[in-house]
Backbone bond lengths (Angstrom), bond angles and torsions (degrees), N, CA, C in turn:
res aa  C-N    CA-C-N  psi(-1)  N-CA   C-N-CA  omega(-1)  CA-C   N-CA-C  phi
1 M - - - 1.521 - - 1.459 114.41 -
2 S 1.363 124.72 128.22 1.478 124.54 178.46 1.535 109.35 -106.48
3 N 1.336 107.87 157.48 1.505 113.61 178.18 1.472 109.14 -88.45
4 V 1.354 116.33 143.80 1.479 120.33 159.46 1.443 108.01 -100.45
5 F 1.370 117.32 159.93 1.466 118.12 178.56 1.469 108.72 -151.50
6 I 1.375 115.24 158.49 1.422 123.65 172.42 1.508 108.35 -135.97
7 A 1.312 115.04 141.05 1.482 119.82 174.96 1.512 114.07 -126.58
8 F 1.341 110.68 140.40 1.450 120.47 -177.31 1.450 112.46 -120.91
9 Q 1.427 119.93 159.19 1.439 121.62 160.56 1.581 109.18 -63.66
10 R 1.257 117.86 140.18 1.428 127.90 -172.89 1.547 112.74 -81.85
11 N 1.248 120.46 92.01 1.553 124.96 -177.80 1.497 107.64 -144.23
12 E 1.291 110.54 177.87 1.574 119.75 -176.25 1.527 114.14 -63.44
13 E 1.388 113.42 -33.84 1.498 119.20 177.35 1.558 112.63 -66.72
14 T 1.339 112.88 -40.46 1.553 120.29 -173.79 1.548 105.02 -75.44
15 R 1.352 116.47 -28.12 1.422 114.92 -179.15 1.531 110.91 -57.77
16 C 1.375 112.79 -45.22 1.487 116.34 -179.56 1.523 111.83 -65.39
17 I 1.305 117.88 -35.76 1.487 120.59 174.61 1.518 115.75 -65.72
18 V 1.357 116.45 -40.18 1.410 120.75 172.49 1.560 113.17 -64.08
19 D 1.344 116.22 -42.17 1.504 120.78 178.61 1.544 103.58 -60.99
20 A 1.289 122.89 -42.63 1.470 123.18 -176.39 1.612 108.82 -66.70
21 I 1.339 116.51 -38.81 1.419 118.83 177.44 1.515 113.34 -61.43
22 V 1.300 113.44 -46.75 1.533 119.79 176.98 1.506 113.15 -59.27
23 A 1.414 116.83 -40.95 1.411 121.73 177.78 1.380 113.71 -60.04
24 D 1.333 118.36 -39.97 1.561 124.85 -174.72 1.534 107.83 -90.74
25 N 1.302 122.45 -15.92 1.497 121.51 -176.57 1.562 108.34 -131.79
26 P 1.283 114.40 84.86 1.527 116.04 -175.86 1.448 116.67 -59.81
27 Q 1.260 118.54 -16.13 1.552 119.00 175.52 1.529 111.06 -89.81
28 A 1.258 121.12 5.53 1.494 124.17 -178.46 1.532 108.92 -63.27
29 V 1.357 111.90 135.28 1.416 121.84 170.79 1.500 110.96 -110.98
30 V 1.340 121.55 120.78 1.389 122.55 -173.13 1.617 106.48 -105.08
31 N 1.292 108.17 136.55 1.594 113.68 -179.86 1.458 107.74 -127.10
32 F 1.397 115.59 106.20 1.491 121.33 -178.05 1.525 108.05 -88.31
33 Q 1.394 113.08 129.76 1.405 118.35 170.82 1.516 110.57 -119.85
34 P 1.290 116.78 170.26 1.503 114.36 -173.83 1.533 115.89 -54.89
35 A 1.306 115.44 -36.33 1.537 115.42 -176.09 1.627 114.85 -119.36
36 M 1.411 109.19 -2.60 1.532 112.73 177.08 1.559 108.97 -145.03
37 V 1.306 111.78 170.37 1.452 122.59 175.88 1.467 108.16 -139.36
38 R 1.402 115.00 124.49 1.420 123.59 -175.09 1.659 106.10 -111.60
39 V 1.342 110.62 137.34 1.461 115.26 177.47 1.590 103.76 -120.89
40 D 1.368 111.99 122.31 1.495 121.16 168.87 1.480 112.28 -101.51
41 V 1.330 116.34 146.38 1.565 120.81 -177.93 1.564 100.12 -146.05
42 P 1.280 117.40 134.34 1.435 119.37 171.75 1.543 113.92 -65.99
43 D 1.256 121.50 127.38 1.391 130.45 171.20 1.555 115.56 71.35
44 T 1.305 117.58 -59.72 1.482 121.97 -171.92 1.564 110.39 -143.02
45 M 1.341 112.54 129.06 1.492 121.18 173.64 1.554 110.61 -115.72
46 V 1.311 116.93 131.75 1.433 116.65 175.77 1.541 107.95 -121.78
47 I 1.372 112.98 126.23 1.525 115.77 173.90 1.549 102.49 -107.08
48 R 1.370 113.72 123.48 1.420 122.30 178.28 1.489 111.89 -101.63
49 R 1.383 115.04 128.89 1.400 123.58 176.61 1.582 110.49 -50.98
50 S 1.373 117.86 -46.16 1.419 121.04 -177.44 1.459 111.67 -60.20
51 T 1.231 120.46 -44.99 1.470 125.74 -179.59 1.515 114.18 -68.06
52 V 1.240 114.70 -33.81 1.589 121.59 172.44 1.511 109.72 -62.69
53 E 1.407 113.61 -47.70 1.343 122.61 177.08 1.510 116.46 -55.27
54 E 1.393 111.77 -46.40 1.538 116.86 176.46 1.438 113.98 -61.25
55 H 1.376 117.28 -36.63 1.520 119.57 -179.74 1.480 113.50 -79.21
56 M 1.437 119.57 -26.70 1.477 126.58 -179.36 1.510 110.96 -85.23
57 G 1.417 112.39 -31.35 1.488 116.46 -172.66 1.439 111.51 74.14
58 R 1.275 123.98 27.17 1.529 122.93 179.64 1.523 103.35 -157.19
59 P 1.298 114.01 165.30 1.624 117.49 177.95 1.579 104.89 -71.07
60 F 1.333 112.08 147.72 1.500 118.19 -170.34 1.511 103.89 -139.26
61 D 1.370 122.67 126.74 1.362 129.61 170.66 1.456 107.89 -94.80
62 L 1.314 118.46 122.18 1.514 121.01 176.99 1.396 119.38 -47.95
63 Q 1.339 118.04 -22.47 1.477 121.02 177.39 1.531 111.42 -64.34
64 E 1.345 111.80 -22.58 1.604 115.18 -177.26 1.499 108.07 -69.12
65 L 1.382 120.75 -15.68 1.420 118.82 174.73 1.516 111.39 -55.52
66 H 1.297 118.82 -32.59 1.423 121.84 -172.09 1.577 113.81 -73.93
67 I 1.377 114.69 -14.71 1.552 117.82 179.95 1.617 104.86 -69.05
68 N 1.185 121.94 -38.02 1.492 123.55 -174.66 1.556 117.55 -102.12
69 L 1.432 109.82 -4.49 1.450 117.39 -168.57 1.477 110.47 -70.83
70 I 1.275 123.82 135.31 1.501 130.64 175.50 1.496 106.97 -98.77
71 T 1.285 116.44 -60.55 1.509 119.04 -176.66 1.504 106.61 -159.64
72 L 1.375 113.41 168.92 1.468 120.00 179.35 1.591 105.80 -159.53
73 T 1.357 112.83 164.93 1.432 117.44 176.29 1.527 110.47 -144.78
74 G 1.318 114.61 139.26 1.419 118.28 -173.16 1.618 111.14 130.87
75 H 1.285 117.97 167.73 1.470 122.24 171.26 1.593 106.99 -80.92
76 I 1.324 112.26 135.86 1.420 117.68 -176.56 1.609 108.06 -96.47
77 D 1.325 117.48 139.25 1.395 119.67 174.04 1.539 99.57 -138.38
78 E 1.383 120.64 114.22 1.432 130.78 -174.60 1.505 112.07 -118.02
79 T 1.450 111.32 129.65 1.566 118.69 168.09 1.410 103.54 -129.33
80 D 1.334 119.60 -178.57 1.387 123.12 179.79 1.559 111.77 -71.22
81 D 1.370 115.95 -16.99 1.414 120.75 -174.87 1.597 113.14 -111.13
82 D 1.370 121.42 -21.49 1.389 123.80 179.83 1.555 112.93 -138.62
83 F 1.281 114.85 144.07 1.536 120.38 168.76 1.481 102.77 -122.72
84 T 1.346 113.46 122.39 1.458 124.17 -170.99 1.442 111.11 -122.08
85 L 1.381 120.32 125.25 1.394 125.55 170.37 1.501 110.12 -106.15
86 S 1.266 120.72 130.45 1.505 123.59 178.79 1.550 111.81 -154.55
87 W 1.338 112.68 174.17 1.407 120.60 178.54 1.550 103.27 -110.95
88 K 1.274 120.41 -0.17 1.403 123.41 179.60 1.532 106.39 -80.22
89 H 1.309 112.88 149.96 1.559 117.92 -176.90 1.496 106.43 -121.00
């Protein structure tokens, strides 16, 4: 099994996104750096719009992830409600 990961600029908005990722992916490992935060998850990571909205306290369009995105690894599957990274095809 391989990890997928996503890395964001480290700021208040991404704190909420990372909290949502951890809530929906219990195996997530978060690595905080001075200017970025990286989240690794074995095999598959799901970022749910509804969970991010709960943590932010406002409506959230998953396309907003790209504003603070630095890099990611894995195959991407995007809908209006979920952003999934995985090694499954």
